[in-house]
Each structure stands twice: as C-alpha cells, then as structure tokens.
SEDRENLO-360604 format. One record per residue (C-alpha): x, y, z; residue in one letter. Coordinates in steps of 0.2 Angstrom, whole numbers, padded with zeros to 4 digits, always signed. Example, Ala and Ser with C-alpha at 12.3 -4.5 7.8 and 13.67 -1.06 7.14 Angstrom:
+0062-0022+0039A +0068-0005+0036S 
REM end
This chain:
+0000+0000+0000M +0014+0012+0004R +0023+0008-0012R +0007+0012-0021L +0005+0028-0012L +0023+0032-0015G +0021+0029-0034G +0006+0040-0035V +0015+0055-0026D +0030+0053-0037S +0019+0053-0052A +0011+0069-0046R +0028+0077-0044V +0033+0072-0062E +0017+0080-0069L +0020+0096-0060R +0037+0097-0066V +0032+0093-0084G +0018+0106-0083A +0031+0119-0077K +0042+0114-0092L +0028+0115-0104V +0023+0133-0097H +0041+0139-0099R +0043+0132-0117V +0026+0140-0121R +0032+0157-0113S +0048+0156-0122A +0039+0153-0139M +0025+0166-0137S +0030+0184-0135P +0025+0193-0119S +0017+0210-0118A +0034+0219-0118D +0040+0209-0134V +0034+0208-0151K +0040+0198-0167I +0047+0208-0182C +0036+0203-0197K +0051+0204-0208H +0064+0194-0200C +0054+0186-0186F +0066+0192-0172T +0059+0195-0155S +0061+0214-0151I +0055+0227-0139D +0036+0230-0141A +0040+0249-0142R +0052+0248-0156A +0048+0257-0172R +0062+0250-0182K +0069+0232-0181C +0087+0232-0174P +0091+0216-0183A +0085+0219-0201C +0082+0238-0199H +0064+0237-0206S +0051+0250-0201L +0037+0244-0191L +0020+0250-0187G +0012+0266-0195T +0030+0271-0201R +0031+0255-0212A +0014+0260-0220F +0018+0279-0223W +0036+0277-0229A +0032+0271-0246P +0017+0282-0247V +0028+0298-0244I +0040+0292-0257V +0026+0290-0270L +0019+0307-0265L +0036+0315-0267L +0039+0306-0284F +0022+0312-0290G +0026+0330-0285A +0042+0330-0294M +0034+0323-0309L +0020+0336-0309L +0034+0350-0307M +0043+0343-0322M +0028+0342-0332V +0023+0360-0327G +0040+0367-0331A +0040+0359-0348A +0022+0366-0351R +0028+0384-0346L +0043+0382-0358V +0032+0377-0372E +0020+0392-0368L +0034+0404-0367S +0041+0398-0384R +0024+0399-0392R +0022+0416-0385R +0039+0422-0390S +0036+0416-0408T +0018+0421-0411A +0016+0434-0425N +0004+0448-0420H +0007+0458-0436S -0012+0460-0439S -0013+0470-0423D -0002+0484-0430V -0010+0497-0442T +0000+0508-0454I -0008+0525-0451I +0002+0535-0463E +0016+0532-0475S +0026+0543-0488N +0039+0538-0500L +0054+0550-0503H +0070+0548-0514L +0083+0555-0503A +0101+0559-0507P +0114+0551-0496Q +0133+0552-0496S +0141+0539-0506S +0153+0526-0499Y +0162+0526-0516R +0170+0543-0516S +0169+0558-0505A +0157+0572-0510G +0147+0560-0521E +0128+0558-0518K +0117+0543-0521T +0098+0542-0521I +0090+0530-0509H +0071+0526-0507P +0065+0531-0489M +0048+0528-0482M +0042+0538-0466V +0025+0537-0457G +0016+0531-0442W +0011+0514-0435V -0001+0510-0421R -0004+0495-0410N -0023+0491-0411D -0021+0475-0401G -0022+0471-0382L -0004+0465-0381R +0012+0475-0379Q +0022+0471-0394L +0041+0472-0398G +0051+0471-0414N +0038+0478-0426V +0046+0474-0443Y +0040+0483-0458L +0042+0480-0477E +0040+0494-0490G +0036+0489-0507R +0039+0501-0522I +0029+0499-0539F +0030+0508-0555N +0015+0516-0564D +0011+0499-0571K +0010+0491-0554G +0025+0481-0556D +0036+0478-0540L +0053+0486-0543I +0060+0487-0526D +0058+0482-0508V +0065+0490-0492I +0064+0483-0474Q +0067+0490-0457G +0058+0490-0440Y +0046+0503-0432A +0049+0501-0414S +0057+0489-0401S +0042+0491-0390S +0024+0497-0393L +0010+0497-0380K -0008+0494-0384P -0016+0509-0392G +0001+0517-0393E +0008+0524-0410K +0025+0528-0416C +0034+0536-0431A +0045+0525-0442F +0058+0528-0455K +0065+0514-0466I +0078+0516-0480T +0083+0506-0495G +0099+0504-0505D +0104+0515-0519E +0091+0516-0533I +0096+0508-0550L +0081+0514-0560R +0075+0531-0565P +0067+0541-0551E +0051+0542-0562S +0049+0523-0560D +0046+0525-0541Y +0028+0530-0543A +0018+0520-0529K +0022+0511-0513H +0014+0502-0499T +0020+0497-0481V +0016+0481-0473V +0019+0474-0456V +0029+0458-0458T +0032+0453-0439N +0027+0459-0422A +0031+0449-0406L +0022+0449-0389E +0033+0456-0375Q 
REM end
C-alpha cells in the first residue's frame, strides 16, 4: 500500500514538473506584452520599437507611410517637371507668335533722298526712304515691329523692296513714327511711282 501511495506521489511530482516545463517552453515561444515579433525577420524585439534592430525594417504606421511619402514626393516631382515643360512650351509659343495683324499703318510717304556715297567723298546717291506712323490696335504689348516697304512703277510692277523696324516696344493703343531706308536706286526716279508698307512681324513682349 505504501509503495502504491509512493508511486502516486512521485507521479504527481513528475506531472507538476512537466507542466512547469511546458509553461516555460510556451512562454519562451510566445511573446510577452513587452516583446513583439518583427514581421520581416521574425526576431523578438521590444514592443515599443519602431524599427527592427536586426533587419532595420520600419514597423507600425511608419512602415505604411514610408512608401506612401516616397510615392507622393515622386508624384510631386513629376508634376513639377511636367509643369515646367508646359511653361517652356507656352513661353516659346508666346515668343514666336506673330501679331502683325494687330499693327496698323496709319500713314506712310515715299521719298527719294540723297545720301553720301561710300564710293567717293562728296558724291551723292539716291535712296528710297519711307516715313510714317504705325499704331498698336491689339491688347498685347508688342516688340520688334518689322516693316516691309514695297515700291511699284506706274504699271503696278514691283521694282524694289526695303525693310526695317518701327519700334522695339509698342504698348496697346500706342503709336510711333518709323523711317526705313533702302539701297541706292538703280532705276530712273520716275519709276518709283507707288508704294505700300506692310507689317511683316510683331512679337508679344
């Protein structure tokens, strides 16, 4: 009887020891409230850690927002690049757009003016010269207003062309005088019967 009771007591002791071992193993395998498992490298780390000391991966909300912030920054940079390219294109179009139709020739006169010759001192040569007024009838400030004077004979044949510019800057509604001069005439003065002046180019400033 004593042997039987002794065997029962020893079995109880072994069960208690086994239960304690199982509890320790389970405790070691499962993290406590102060420890968490890194989802990237599965290392036990402090529950308060925001970055794994083993694999250096971000944890918690930081791990979520890091790629979002990178994407937002990339998107912002892309939008800035697209916007800059758009501004360059608009600036190029603005600088090359011709607004000659906004400029009106108010008055023009043709003169055959003598000028000193470059061939010899005291010699005079005759050059066609046009003078007059132009006005900006548009809504934009214009610059580099270029003119072309066309000269015709009595039959309406074009016999000469002279070019020049009226003004480097012309505000809306503003008018300015112009004078353009051509090369030495090679025809009789009587051939220079008619003329017209056209605006060939006017760029927005």
